[in-house]
N, C-alpha and C positions, 0 to 999 in steps of 0.2 A: 688131302690139302684143305678141302672144304671144312672137314670136321675140326682140323687144327685151327683154322681162321676163326670159326665160330667160338671155340674155347677161349682164344686170345681176347676177343671182343667182350666176352662175358666177364673175364677177369678185370679188364680195364674199366668196365662200367661199375663194378663193385668197388674198385679202388677209388674212383672219382666221387662216388656217393659218400664214402667214409671220410675223405680228406677235404672235400670242397666246403667253403663257408655256407652257413645256413641261408637258404633262399627265403625271400618273403613269402608268407603264406597268403593265399587269397582269403578275403573276408566274406563271410556269408552274409546275405542280405538281411538287414534287421527286421524284426517283427513289426507289424503295423503299430504305429504310435510310439515305438521305442526310439530313443535318441540315436543319431547316426554314430557309428563307432569311429568315424574318421576324425582324428584329433587335429586341433589347430597347431600352427607352428610353435606357439608358446607352450602348449601342452606336450608336444612331441619332444621339444628340447629340454623340458624340465627334468632334472635328475630324479632318480627313483626315490620315493619317500617325501618329496617336496610337496607343499600345498598346491592345490590347483590355482591357476591364475585367476584374478578377480575379473568379473565382467565389467564392461564399459559403463561409466557412470551415466545415469539418466539425466534428463533435463531438470528434474526436481532435486536440487542440491540443498544441503543443510543451511548454507548461508543465505538462502532466499528468505529466511525469517528474520534476518537482521533489520534493525531499524533504518529507515530512510535517512540519509544525511540531510540535516536541517540547515537552512541558510544562517549565516551569522547575523547578529543584530538583535533587535528586541525579542525577548523571550528565550533566547539561547545564550548568546555571548554577552548580553548586557540587559539591564532591567527593561521590562516592557512585555508586550504580548505579541505572539506570533499566531495569527488566525489563518487556518487553511480550510477551504470549503470546496465541496464538489457536489454537483447536482445529482440527484437520484432519479430513477425513471418516472416516479410519480410527482415530481416537482418539489419534493422535500430536498434538504441539503444535508450531507454528511459533513460534520464540522469537527475540527481539532483545534484546541487552544493550548498553546504552550506559554506559560506565564513565569516570568522571573521578577520577583519583587525586590525592592531596594533594601528591605529588611525582613527577617523572618517574622511570620505571624502565627498565631494560635487559632485563628478563625478565618473563615472564608465566606464572603457574601456573593450569592448568585441571584440573577434575575433575568427574566426574558428580555430580549432586545427591545429597547425603546425606539420606536420607528417614527417619532414625530418629525425628526429632521429629514426623513426620507420623502416627505411630501404627502399631499392629501390622498394620493392613490392608495396609501397604506393606512388610512385613518380607521378602517374597520378590521384591520389585520389583528389577529390574536396569536402571536407567536408562542410556541410551546417547544421546549427541549425535552425529548424523551430518550430512553435508553442511555441516560447520563452516567458516565463513568468518570470518577475523579481520583487522582493520585496526588498526594502531597509529600514531596520527597520520595521515599520508597514505600510509603504507607497508603493503602486504599482508604478512601473517605466515603462513608455511606451517605447516599442521597435518597431521601424518603421516596419510595416508589420509582426511583430512577427518573424522576420527572421534575422539571422546573417550569411552572406556569405562573408563578408569583415570586416575589423576593423572599429568599430564605437565607438564614445564617447557619453555617456548619462549623462545628468544633473539630479541630484537628487533634490527632493523637499526640503530636509533638510539634514544636515550632518548625516551620518550613518556609523556605523562600522560593522553591521551585515547585510549580503546580502544573498538572496536565489534565485536560478535560477532553472527553470524546462524547459526542452526542448527535442525535438526529434532530434537525431543526425543521419544524413544520408551521403552517399557518402564516407563512411569510411570502407566498407567491400569488401574484395577480396577473391576469391576462393583460397584455399590452394592446390597448385600444386607442386609436385605430392602428393596425399593423398587420403583418402577414399572419395567416392562420398558424397557431401553435407558438407564436412569439409570446414570451412571458417575462415578467420582472420579479425580482426577489430582493428584499432588503435584509441585510445581515449586519449584526453588531455583536461584540463579545458578550458572553454571559457573566464574566467576572465583574463585580461591582465593588465599591468601597475601596478603590485604589486611587492614587493621586490623579487629578484631572489631566495633568500633563504627561502621564505615563505613555510613552510612544507605542503605537500599535502598527504592526506590519501585517498586511492582508494579501493573501494569495488565493486565487480561484482557478481551479483546473477542471477540465471536462471537454469532451468533443463537441458539446452543444453550446458551450459558453461563447458569447459574442463580444461583450463589452462590459466595462465597469464605469460607474458614475459615482462621484463623491459630492453629494448634494450639500454638504456643509461648507464647501469651499466657494470661493467667488465664481461667478458665472463662467468666466473664461477658463477656469481651472477645474471645472466639474468633470470634464472628460479626462479621467485620471488613470486609465489603464495603460500599462506598458507590457511589452512582450507580444507573443502571438498565440492564438488558440492552438492547442488546448491548455496552454499554461499562461495565465495572465496574472499580473500583480498590480497593486496600487502604486502609482508614482509618488514617492516620498511618504514617509510614515504619517499617520494621523494621531493626534492626542486622544486619549481615552474619552474625553468629554465630547469629541466630534467624530468618533470612529464608527460611522455608519456609511455603508456603501449600498448601491443599487446595482444588481447584476442583471444584464440582459442575456437571455438564453432561449433556446428552442425546446419546447416540450416534445417528448417522443409521441409518435402516432400510436393510437390504441392498437393492440394486437388482435 
């Protein structure tokens, strides 16, 4: 009886092995540095021959290089100048000017900011724009040496009414005395000259160290002219080009 029972069990085991569905096989441990063979749900559910699922997008996306949306008004949706400035760690300012003229022009006049209206504190200032980039319409405009330290006239390749400038403005910062250590003042005005005196100018100043904006060309009670909150301030009401000079109060960074 014992031999018969053993024979019956052996036959049953063989039959189960042949007819039962395939069981999952164990996965051997991967070699050091090799990727884990354990697939994600997306990979496991993908049909045979389908491409592997894409990895999750990183924080750096293609649309991060798109242009910042500009405010409507002078320089963008109507004739005028939009000037945007931000302080740099050494006290210079990074400036962008977006210009829309009332009629297309074939030449462009540039000059360093005239700071007489900013007051006697800037009487010895020698403003210089460096690393100057200019576009007229969709064409680049060559600026000799990329520098504007005196008045220059530039010929455009074709008539244009929309002009953009980017540059670094230096020689315009003075220490605010008496005041807290590190407090400084900067006078800013557009580089574009030879435009109508009444052409409106919209001015924006941004930066974590920016404190206030003054409009010295206005009446005394209107000279405190900034609106908004740091780090984004703007001049209340547009200024005509002939009086578009502002004084920015900000803190210089401590030396490292």
